[in-house]
C-alpha positions in Angstrom: 0.3 -0.2 0.1 2.9 2.1 1.0 4.6 1.8 -2.5 1.2 2.6 -4.1 0.8 5.8 -2.4 4.8 6.7 -3.3 3.7 6.0 -6.9 0.9 7.6 -7.4 2.5 10.5 -5.5 5.3 10.8 -8.0 2.6 10.6 -11.0 1.1 13.7 -9.9 4.3 15.1 -9.3 5.7 14.2 -12.7 2.3 15.6 -14.7 2.3 19.1 -12.9 6.3 19.6 -13.9 4.9 19.0 -17.3 2.2 21.3 -17.6 4.4 23.9 -15.8 7.2 24.0 -18.4 4.2 24.0 -20.9 2.8 27.0 -19.6 6.2 28.6 -19.1 6.9 27.8 -22.9 3.8 29.5 -24.2 4.3 32.6 -22.2 7.7 32.9 -23.5 6.6 32.7 -27.0 3.8 34.8 -26.5 6.6 37.8 -24.9 8.8 37.2 -28.1 6.1 37.7 -30.8 6.1 41.2 -32.0 3.0 43.4 -32.0 1.5 44.0 -35.1 -0.2 47.4 -34.0 1.5 50.5 -34.7 0.6 53.4 -32.3 1.3 55.9 -35.1 -1.1 54.5 -36.8 -4.1 54.7 -34.0 -7.1 56.4 -35.5 -5.9 56.7 -38.9 -8.1 55.5 -42.1 -7.5 52.1 -43.0 -6.9 52.9 -46.6 -4.8 50.4 -49.5 -1.1 50.7 -49.2 1.7 49.8 -51.4 4.4 50.8 -48.6 3.5 51.7 -45.2 7.0 52.6 -44.0 9.1 55.5 -42.4 9.7 58.3 -45.0 13.9 57.9 -44.4 14.1 54.3 -44.8 15.1 53.2 -48.6 12.3 51.3 -50.0 13.4 47.3 -51.0 11.9 47.6 -54.2 14.6 51.1 -54.8 17.3 48.8 -53.7 16.8 46.4 -56.2 17.2 49.0 -59.1 14.2 47.8 -61.2 15.7 49.8 -64.5 18.8 51.1 -65.5 19.5 54.9 -65.2 17.1 57.1 -67.5 14.7 54.4 -68.6 11.8 56.4 -68.4 8.6 54.6 -69.4 7.0 54.2 -73.0 4.4 56.3 -73.3 1.0 54.1 -73.6 -0.7 54.6 -77.0 -3.8 56.5 -76.5 -3.0 58.0 -72.8 -1.3 61.0 -71.6 2.0 60.7 -69.8 2.7 63.6 -67.1 5.4 63.7 -64.5 5.4 65.5 -61.6 7.9 66.5 -58.3 6.7 64.5 -55.3 7.8 65.5 -51.6 7.2 63.1 -49.1 9.4 63.7 -45.7 8.7 63.9 -42.2 7.1 67.5 -42.8 6.0 67.0 -46.3 3.8 65.2 -48.3 1.8 64.9 -51.3 -1.8 64.6 -52.3 -2.8 63.7 -55.7 -6.7 63.7 -57.0 -7.5 61.1 -60.1 -10.9 62.4 -62.0 -12.3 59.7 -64.1 -15.0 61.5 -66.7 -15.1 58.4 -68.9 -18.5 55.9 -68.5 -15.6 53.2 -67.6 -12.9 52.0 -65.6 -9.4 52.8 -66.3 -6.3 51.9 -65.0 -3.8 54.6 -64.2 -0.1 53.6 -64.4 1.6 55.7 -61.0 5.7 55.5 -61.4 8.0 56.9 -59.3 12.2 57.5 -59.7 15.3 58.1 -58.1 17.8 60.9 -58.4 19.0 59.4 -61.5 15.9 57.9 -62.9 15.8 54.4 -61.7 12.4 53.0 -61.2 11.7 52.6 -57.4 8.2 52.8 -57.0 5.5 51.1 -59.4 1.7 50.8 -58.6 -1.3 50.5 -61.2 -4.5 52.2 -59.5 -8.1 51.4 -60.5 -10.3 54.5 -61.0 -14.1 53.7 -61.5 -16.3 55.0 -63.9 -17.5 58.7 -63.3 -15.6 58.8 -60.2 -12.2 59.6 -58.7 -9.7 58.4 -56.5 -7.5 60.2 -53.7 -4.1 59.6 -53.2 -2.1 60.5 -50.5 1.7 59.7 -49.2 1.0 59.6 -45.5 -1.9 58.1 -43.8 -4.9 60.6 -43.1 -5.6 61.4 -39.7 -8.9 62.4 -38.5 -10.6 62.4 -42.1 -13.5 64.3 -42.5 -16.7 62.7 -44.4 -15.5 64.4 -47.9 -12.2 62.3 -47.1 -14.0 59.4 -45.8 -15.7 57.9 -48.7 -13.7 56.7 -51.3 -11.1 56.2 -48.6 -7.9 57.4 -49.8 -5.0 55.3 -51.4 -2.1 55.6 -49.3 1.3 56.1 -51.7 4.1 56.5 -49.8 7.0 57.9 -52.1 9.7 58.7 -49.2 12.7 61.0 -49.6 14.2 58.4 -52.3 11.5 59.4 -54.6 12.2 62.9 -56.7 10.0 62.9 -59.3 6.9 60.4 -60.7 4.9 59.8 -63.3 1.2 59.0 -64.6 -0.1 57.3 -67.3 -3.6 59.0 -67.6 -6.0 56.9 -70.3 -8.4 59.4 -72.1 -11.3 60.9 -69.9 -9.4 60.8 -66.7 -7.8 64.0 -65.0 -5.5 65.0 -62.4 -4.5 67.1 -59.8 -2.5 67.6 -56.5 -0.6 69.8 -54.3 2.3 69.3 -51.9 1.5 70.0 -48.0 3.5 70.7 -44.8 3.0 68.4 -42.1 5.7 69.0 -39.6 6.2 65.7 -37.3 2.9 64.3 -37.4 3.7 61.6 -40.2 0.1 61.8 -41.1 -2.3 64.2 -43.1 -4.8 65.6 -41.5 -7.2 67.9 -43.6 -8.7 70.1 -41.1 -5.4 71.0 -39.5 -2.3 70.8 -42.2 -1.7 74.3 -44.1 0.8 75.3 -46.7 -0.5 73.6 -49.7 1.1 74.0 -52.6 -0.5 73.5 -55.8 1.3 70.4 -58.2 2.9 71.3 -61.5 2.4 68.3 -64.0 4.5 68.1 -67.5 4.7 65.9 -70.6 8.6 66.6 -70.3 10.4 65.7 -66.9 13.4 67.8 -67.8 11.0 71.0 -67.2 10.1 69.8 -63.8 13.5 71.3 -62.1 14.5 73.6 -64.8 12.1 75.9 -66.7 12.8 75.7 -70.6 14.7 79.3 -71.0 13.6 81.4 -74.1 16.7 82.7 -75.8 16.7 85.6 -78.0 17.5 85.5 -81.8 
């Protein structure tokens, strides 16, 4: 009888030790698992995003060098290729509007380039018929009703995109501006000030140095 009691006591202690080890392992795994919640995105509108990292971190696509230097896109027949200068640092953001005045859905190709023309940013945007899409280089904080529907598409150009291009199908119009939002990392339509209208050009060379008229 005494041996049975000792055997029962030993089995009980062994079972408790096994459960204890399993519990400790579960707690360690939970503590080691990184959190998926970004505090800086609290209260921001959930929107589609091409890349949602820091403005001062080199996007992985740019590091790969998708194209050789100076390899600008070939115009798509029937579409208008326009260029514009982006601003997307910790103190600036870029907002672009795409209007589709046509009765069918159109796809707009948005491309971004670094300082020597290497393609580092690429996204195709579907614009519904008789509608518009708003693009924002930063997350939108506390959006007013006019910004909530349709939700803006986040296009994080980062500091490494010096200029970008839009291939506009027939019936699609573009407009945009650069705004000043120091230190927030978000776009707040109610608070951000200093919006500068964007200038589009079919010739990328005129974005940084306007063509000078020479006297005969």
